[in-house]
N, C-alpha and C positions, 0 to 999 in steps of 0.2 A: 742616900744612895751609895755613898762611898763605904759605909759600914756593911751593907749587904754584899758589895763586891769583894771586900776583904774576907767576909765570912765564907763566900763561895770559893775564893781563891785558895783557901787553906786545904780544900779537898782536891785540888788539881793533882793529877798523876795517881790518885787513889783508884782502887777497884770499887765501882759503885753499882748499886741496884736501883734502877729507875722504873717506877710504875707509871704507866701511861693510861689515859682515859678509857681505853677499850680493854682494860684489865690485863694487858700483856706486861711482862716484866723483861727488862733489858739489863744485862749485866755487861759492863765494859770498863775500860780505863778512861777516866774523866780527863779529857784533854783541854777543853776550852768552853767558855760561855760568854754571853753578851748581855746587854741591858734588858733584852726581852726574855731572858732565861733560855734562849736556844742553847742546846748543849751538843758538844762533839764528843763521841765515844769511840775509842779504838778497840780492836779485838772484841767486838760486841757479839753477844749471843742473845737470842730471843727465846723466852719460855712462855708457852701458852698452855692453858688447861682446856682439854677437849672432852666433852661428854660423850660416852659411848652410846650407840643407838639402842642396844638391847636393855641395858640397865640404867636407871636414872641416878643412882647413888655412885656409880663408878665413873671416876674422872681420870683422864690420862694426861700427863704433862709431856708436851712435845718441845724439843729443843731444836733451834735452827741457828746456824752460824751466819752472822751478817757482816762482820768485819768492821770497816770504818763507817760511822753513822753520824748524820747531823739530825738532831731531834728538835722539832719545833717546841718552843717553850710553852705554848698554849695547851699542848697535850699532856704535859707532865703533871702527875698527881703527887708523887713523892720521889725523893732522892735520898738514898741511904748509903753510907760507906760500908763496904764489905771487908776490904783489906787495905792496909797501908801500901804506899808505893814500894816497889821492890828495892831492897838495899843489898845489892850484890857487889862483889869486888870490881873495881874499875878495870877496864880492859887495858893491858899494857900498850904503851905508845909504840907503834910499829914504824920503823924507819922506812922512808921511800927507797925504792930500788927498781931493778928491772921488773916490769910487769905490775908495778904499783903506782897509782896516781897520787898526786899530792895537791891539796887545795892551795891555791895561790893566796886567797884571802882578799877581802875588799880593800881597795886603796893601796895595797902593797904592790910595788912593781915586781913583775916576774923576773925581769932582768934589769941591771943598773941602767939608768937613763943618763948617759954621759952627753949624748947629743940627740937631737930629734931626728926621726927618720927622714929620708929624702922626701921633699915635697911638703913637709909639715914644719919646716924651720922658720917660715915667715912669708911675707909677700914676695912674689916673683916679679922682677922688673919687666914692665911692659904688659902685664896681665892684670885685668880687673880694675883699673883706675885711670885717672887722667895722666897724661904725660907730665913729666917734671916741669917742662917749660910753661904748661898751662897753670901750674900751681904757684908760679912766681908772681909777686905783686907787680902791677903795671904802674909806670910813672904817669902822674896826672898831666894831661896836656896843658900847656900854658894858655889859659883862657882869660882874656882881658875883659873886665867888667862883669865877670861871673860872680854873683853874690855868694857869700859863704853860706853853707848850710844846704845847698842844692847838690845832689849827687852828680857825678860826672855823667854826661850824656843827656841831662835834662836841658831844655832850652832856657835861655835867660828870660826874666820877666819882661813883658812889654812895658814900654815907658808909661809912667803914670799909675801903674798898678802898685797898691800898697804892699809893704813887706808882709811876710807870713805872720799870722796871729794864731794864738791858741784857739781851739774849737770853742764855739759858743757855750756858755754855761760854766766856763772855768771860773774859779773864784778870782775876784779882782778885775774881771774884764766886763766891759759893758755889753748888754745884750745886742744882737744884730740890729742895725738901724738906729741905735741910740748913740749919738756921738759922745758923750762924756759921762754917761750914767743916767739913771732914771730921774725924771723931774721930781723934786720934793725929797729926794733921797740924799741930798748933799749934806753939808755941815749944818748942824742945828736942826735937822728934821726930827720931828717928834718932841721937841722941847718947848714948843709954843712960841717960836720966834716968828 
């Protein structure tokens, strides 16, 4: 696929003659193509052969100017180069002045950016966020008997409730309802003891 693309790319900007499936010929500047062989022609002209009504041997060629054209690749029968790209002298660089525009270019600042414009320099105090006092850490209240590991605001465990254990199924922990492990799974299990 890459070979065909490079072979087609060598004809870009050439003047080409394209014959399409209904026998019309299109002559234009080859601007672009894609993987489906859709073609873009600029300054395109169409040439058709029309049979005259009186005589059968007499054919007349009619020319029509189309301009910019996108041609579906499915209709193309042949594509031939007619003339190479024009090689004329480059236009001299014109300096900008009164009455002439100048392109700023992408990513290039039009004016030096010494400071950001008003309103774009950063967050404004009191707009769009919590107040500074709300963002300060709060001191933990002195809670007597509060077991470590519980977040502030949670009630203490009732008396007699066991400490928190990992969820069931964690390695090294007995399954729920089995106090020390599964029977027969202690030491020596599976060794014939």
